[in-house]
N, C-alpha and C positions, 0 to 999 in steps of 0.2 A: 504493500500500500504506500503510495507516495505521500510524503509529508504535506505537500502542497494541496492535498485533498481538502485540508481544513481551510485553506485560503479560498478555494472555490466554494466552500460551504458557507462563506460569510453572507452571500446573498440569500441562501436558504434560511439561515437562522433569523434573518430579518422578519420572516413570516411569523415567528413566535412572539414577536414583541406585543405586549399589551400596553397601550398608551395610557399615560396619566392625563390629568385635565389640561396640562399646559399646552398641548399641541394638537390633540386629536390625531396623533401621529401613529400610523401603522407602517411606516417606512414604505417598502416597495409593494406591499401586498395589494393595495388598491390600484396599483398601476399594472398588475400582472393578472389578467383574467384566467390564465392557465396555472396559477400558482397552486402548489400543494397546500392543503388546509393545515393550519398551525397545529391542530390536534394530532396530526400524523407525524410531526417532527419529533424524533426521539431525543432524549438527553445527550446521547453520544454525538449527535449532530448539532444540537443547540449549544453545548458547552464551549467548544473552541471558538465559535463565532461570537458568543456572548463576551468571552474574555477579550478577544481580539478587538472587537468594536469599541469596548469600553477603553481599552488601552490607547486607541487612536486619539481619544480626547485627552487622556493623560499625557501622551507623548507629544501632543501638539498644543492645543489651547492652554492647558495647565502649565506646561513648561514655559510658555511665553509669559503668562500672567505672573507666575511666581518669580521668575528671573527679573522681570521689570519692577515688581513691587518691592523686591529685596535689593534693588540697586546693584544687581550683578551684571545686567546688560544695559547698554545704551543704544541709541540709534545712530547709524552712519549719516550724520547730518551733511557730510560732504557730497553725498550722492542722492539723498532722499530728503525732500523738504517736509518738515513737520513730522518727522518720524516719532511714533509713539506719543504724540502730544497729549492724548486723553489720559494715558497712564501717568504722564509726568505732571500735568497741571492739576489733576484731581478735581477740576472744577466742572467737569461734564460727565460725571458718573451718573448714569440713569438706568432705566430698565432695558436698555439695549447694550449695556456694558458687560462683556464676556458672558453672554447668554449661552455660549457653547458649554459652559460648565453645568448649567441647569439641564443642558441636553444629555447629561448622563442618565436622566430619568428613564428614557426608553431603553437604555442599555441595561440599567439595573432591573428593568422589567423582564429582561431575558432570564435573569437568575431567579426571579420570583416565579416565572413560568416553569422552570425546572423543579422548583421546590414543591409544586402542587401536582407534579406528574404522577399518574397512578403507580402505586408502589406496594401493593398488598403482599407481594412475594419478596420484598426487600431487594430486588435486583438493582434498583436505582439508588440504593443507600449512598454510595460514594459520590454519585453525581449531585444528589441533594445536599450532602455535607459540603461539597465544594461550592455549590451555588449559595448556600447560606453564608459561607465565609466571604465570597466575593461580593455578595450584596452588602454585607456589613462594611467591607473595605471601602467601597465607593459611596455608600450612603452616608458614612461618616463625613466625607468631604462636603456633601450637600448640606448637612446640618452645620458643620463648622463654618461654612461660608454664608449660610442664609438664616440660621436659627430655626424657628418654627417652620415646618414644611409638611406636605402631605406624606403620610406613611401608612397608618392603619387602614385607610380606605383607598390607598394608591394601588396601582398595578392591577386594577380590575377591568381595564379596557372600557368597552361600551357599557358594562354593567354599572359603572360609576365614573362619569366623566367630570364630576365636580367634587372631588374628595375634600374632606375637611383637613384643616391644618392641625397637626399634633404639636404638643409642646416638645421643644427640642430635647429637654432632659429625659422625657418619657421615651423618645425615640432612641436615645443612647442606651437606656436600660433594655429596650426591646432588642437592639442590635447585640448587646452583650449576651442576652439570653439566647439569641440565635447562634452566636459563636459557641456557646456552651452546648447547645443542642447538636451542633455540627461535630464537636469533639466527642460527645456521647455516642453519636452514630459511628464515628470512626473507631472508638474504643470497643464498641460492641462487636465489630468485625463479623457481621452476619455472614454465614457460609454461602448464602445465595447472592451476596452482593457482587456485582460485576466490577472488575478492576478497570478503571477508565483507560488505562494504557495510553495509546497515542492520542486519544481524544482529550487527554489532560495535557494541554500545551504549556503547562507551568512545571509540574513535578512528575509528569509522566506516570501517574498512578501510584506514586509513593505516598501513601496516605499519612504516614507518620510525619512527613514534612508539612502536609496540610494542617495537621494538628498543631505543629510548632508555629506555623504562620498564623493560625487562628489565635493562639496564645499571644503572639506579638501584637496583633491588631487589638486584642482585648487590653493588653498593657498600654498601648498607645492611647486608647480611649480613657483609661483610668488615670494615666499621667496627665492627659489633657484636663482632667478634673482636679488638678493639684490645688487650685485656689478656692474650690467650693466649700461651703460651710453647712452646718446643720445636718438635716437628714441626708442630703446628698453626700456629705463628707462621710457619714456613717456607712452609707451604701458603698461608696468608693473603698473605704478601708476594709470592709467585709469582703469585697470582691478581690482586692489586692491579696488577701490571705489565701484565696483559692489559687493564686499563681506562685505561691512561695516556693514550690518545688517543680514548677513547670519548666518545660524546655521551650526555648525561643529560637527563632530562625537565625542562622549564622552563615548565610550564604546569600548571594544575589538572587532575589526572586525575580525571574525573568519570564516574559511571555514570548513564545516563538512557535507559531503554527507551521513553520517551514518557510520563513521569509527568504526571498531570493530576488535577484535583479532581472527576472524574466519579464516582468511588467511592473509599472508603477503600483498597481493594485496589490502586488505581492511583495512589495518592499516593506522593510521595517519602517513604520510611519515616522519614527523619530528621525531617521536618516533622510527620508523623503521630505519632511518638513524643514529640516535645518541644514542639509548638506547638498545632496545630489539626487537626481532622478535615476531610474533604472538604466537609462541610456548614458549616464555619466555626465549629464548636463548640470551645471551648478544652478541651484534654485535661488530665487530672488532673496529669500530670507537670509541666505549666507552672506550676501552683500549688504543686507540691511542691518544685521546684528553685529555689534562690536562689544568688546569688554567695556564696562563702565570705568570711569576714572577711580571710583571708590574701590571697586574690586581689584583693579590693577595696583593701586597703592597698597592695599592689604596684602596681596600675594607677593609683591615685589619688596615689601618692607620699606617703602619710601619714607624718607623723613619729611613730614608735613609740619612746617613751623606754625606755631600758635594754634594747634589743634590737638589737644591731649587725647582725643578719641583714637588717634592712630598710634599712640606711643607704644602700645603693646605689640605692634607689628614692626616697629622701626628697626631696620638692620637685619631682619630675619626673612630670608627668601623661602617661600613655600615650594617644596619639590613638585607639587601638583600644578604649579602655575602654567607651565608650557604644555600641559596635557589638557587643561581646561580651555586655554586660549593660545593663539599663535604668537610666537616671539616675532618681534620686528626689530630691524635696525633703524633707529630713529634718534631724535633728540628730545630731551626733557624740556619742561617749560622754561628752564633757565638757559636753554641753548646748548646743553652738554650732550655729547654723543653717548648712546648706550644701546645695548641689545637686550630686549626683554619685553615685558607687557607694556603697552601704551593704550590707555583708555580715553574715553570721551566723557565729560561730565554730563549727567542726565539733564536734558533740556537746553544745553548750551549749543549755540550755532557757531559756524566758523567765524573766527575773529573775536569771539568772547572768551573769557578765561575758562580753561578746561577744554577748549576746542579751537586752538590757534589756527588761523587760516594758512599759516606758512607750512604746515605739516599735516598731510592727510594719511600718513602711514600708521594705522591703528590696528590693534589686535583683533582678529576675527575669532569665530568659534573654532577651538581646536577639536571639539567633539570628543575630547578625552580619549577613550579607548579606540576611537575610530581613526584618528590621524595624528594626534599629538601636535607638535609644532610645525609639521610639514605643510607647505602651501597646498591649497586644494588642487592647483594645477598639476601637482606631482602625484596625486592619489591614483593608484592603479587598481589593486585588488581590494581596496578599502570597502567597496560596496558589498562584495560577497562575503568577505571576512566578518564584517560587522552585522550583516543580515543574520549570519549564523550565531552571533552573540545574543540577539534578541533585544527586547525592550525591558527596562527595569521597572517592575511594579513597586518593590521595596528593596532597598539595598541592605547588605550586611551592616554597613555603617549606620544607617538609620536605626536598625534593631539594636545595635550595641550602644549607641548614644541614648536610646530609650532606657536600656537596662542600667546604664551608668547613672542617669538621673533618678531612676526608681530606687537604686541602692543608696544613693546619696540622700534622698528624701525620706526613705522608709527602711533604714538599716536593720530594723528588727524583723522585717519581712524578707528582704532580699540580702542574703549574707555573703554574696560574692563581692569581689572588689570593684568598686565603681571606677577606680583609676585604671584597672586592667581593662575594663569594658571601654572606657574612654579612649585608651591608647589603641585597643584593637580596632575601634571604629575608624580612627585615622589611618591605620595601616591597611585595613581592608579597602578603604576608599582609594588610597594611593595605588594599591595593587590593581584594582579595577580600572583605574585610569592609566596604568602603565608607568607610574613614577618609580624611580629607583628605590629599592628597599632600604639599602644602607643609608642613603641620603634622608629617607623618611624617618628612620630611627634617630638619626642625629638631629633632625628637625624637632622631633617630639621632645628630646632631651633639652634642647634649647628653649622650646616653648614652655616647658614645665617650670621654668624660672620666671615666667611672665604671667602675673595674675590677669585673668580674663581671657587668656589664650591657651594656657596649659594648666596642668593639675597642680595648682598651688594657691595659697591664700584662703580666704573665708569660704564658707559654703556658698554664699551668694556669688563670689567671684568664680567658683567652680561651675555654678549654673551658667554664668556668663560664658565661661570657656566652652562648656558643652554646646551652647547655642551658637557661639562664634565658629567653632569647628564644624558644627552641623550645617551651618550656612554654607561654608565652603564645600562640604561633602555633598550636599544636595543640589548645589548649583549645576545646571545642565542635566540633572538627573530627575529630581522630584521637588522642585523649588516651591511649589504651592504648599507643600507640607511645612516648609520652613517659614513661609509667610504666616501661616496659622500659628506656628510656634512663637514667632516674633510677637504676634498679637497677645499670646498668652503670657509671655515672660518679659517682654520689653527688650529682649536681646536677640541678636547683636545690635549695636548701634548702627542705624541705617539712615543716612541723610536723605532728605527730600530733594527732588529735582529743583534746579534753579527757577523753574517756571511754576512751581507748586502754588496753588491758590488756597491750600489748607495747611493747618499747622501740624497735622499728623496724617498718617495713612488710614484708610477706611478699616473699620472693625468688622465689616460684613459687606455683602453685595445686596443689590436691590432685586427683588423678584422681577422676572422678565415681563415685558408687555403682554405676552401671550397669556399669562396668568390673570392679569387684570381684565383681559378681554373675555377669557373663557371660564374663569372661576372667580368672578368678581365678588360673589357673596361670601367667599371664604378667605381669600388672600388678604393678609394684613396690609394696611396702607402705610408704606414706608416712603419717607421723603429722602432727598439727597442729604439733608442736614442730619437725619437720624443715623446715618452710617458712620459719621465722624465723631460721634459722642457715644458714651456708654449709657444705655437706657434699657428699657424692657425688651427692646428688639435685638439687642446684642446677644450673640450666642451665650447660653447660660453659664458656661465655664469661664466667661470673661467679663461678667457683670460686676465683679468685686474689684 
């Protein structure tokens, strides 16, 4: 059986989508009069398409959103006028802003469809467990970015096109319960349960890894609740105890249904979005995106006078820098020649500070494991090599940073060393990006003498270090996760663009216009002003 069977199955799985109120969306089913009825699509066909289509949003829209919000990327203002102006000025965030993230709903509905598939003989147990885990994985992002959303009445298709909005904290509890149900199914190991095998495009039927991934998502949700009080804190603490002896994921969790350069549709969507097409043609986004000045300063350890926020980076070069972005031979803003990262200040245009008109040689996306510092014109086998690596759902680094924070905050529950987890996270990220191992070890040693960057100082400074290193590790990988963590902790320090019209970044997004049109009786009325202050509309874990 060819791996690419599951890529061609993506159009089939669309038939199983049950739309939420937001769109009346049944994907291609209404356009294909000869389509197979959704009821006849079995979980082994639904699962790979469900995972792949959800990752397309994560590897595209969410990568852009997070990298821009976290001031890791800037726009190439030398070639593109007004690049990312909405993200930088923050003054025009409305119900059309990044609605692609809300578009995860019909993807999540795929997993809900698998959950309710007839299973009296337990043959579908493993598919159902995986669906529960993946639904929780993506539904958490919807809650974290929107707060109250449809859940208990969602995913019913035409049976309920106007579902109620559930309280976000209640959805969190329901998702945690769903994860526990998934692990119970896996632990039961019913003899009739089919092994998903090749239909599992993540762990290839190794259900113990799915259980560890489930535990890690559960830990992420509980750590997200670090600031809650009262009954929610009691709930959190009780659920943390259930993870005291749990196993967590310690590898890159990647999706790969058989990506190849045969056609654009079969490409790893991450590469297709940010690097090249199947034909080897450079995509526009590669010319548009450059390293931000903020990111370049942090990774290069540049001395920034009169700004103490950069002092923890000064003089320490990060070994991952030329894997995340391309080295350039250039001059700094004082006219001195150097080879390394050169960024553009978010919102600056040529001739302004941070984007001098005399030098247009700036660092592009290195795409990390895909090309390193090599110029895109020199890439040869990069497409096939990195289609084979797949797209990252959750990195080993993210898991280890979570564990480090959990052990630091709740040492009576998690008895492993938080420092060891912290350092393992940096090493695994460097390894994934292709940075030198010995240089990475030396970097960690040096960083550990710097509060806020390495493992030293107060508990709060160590939280800052976790978030600072997590910011670097999730750049170009899963940066929306880091933006949410930034909202939770306030770390790392992240400057606003020079064109910003707000004093802080948004705490949430606004529901899309389609909700106000199709589900007006239920959707909360959120204004642009609401998203920049903490109020009853802010996600529950961030209201304190």
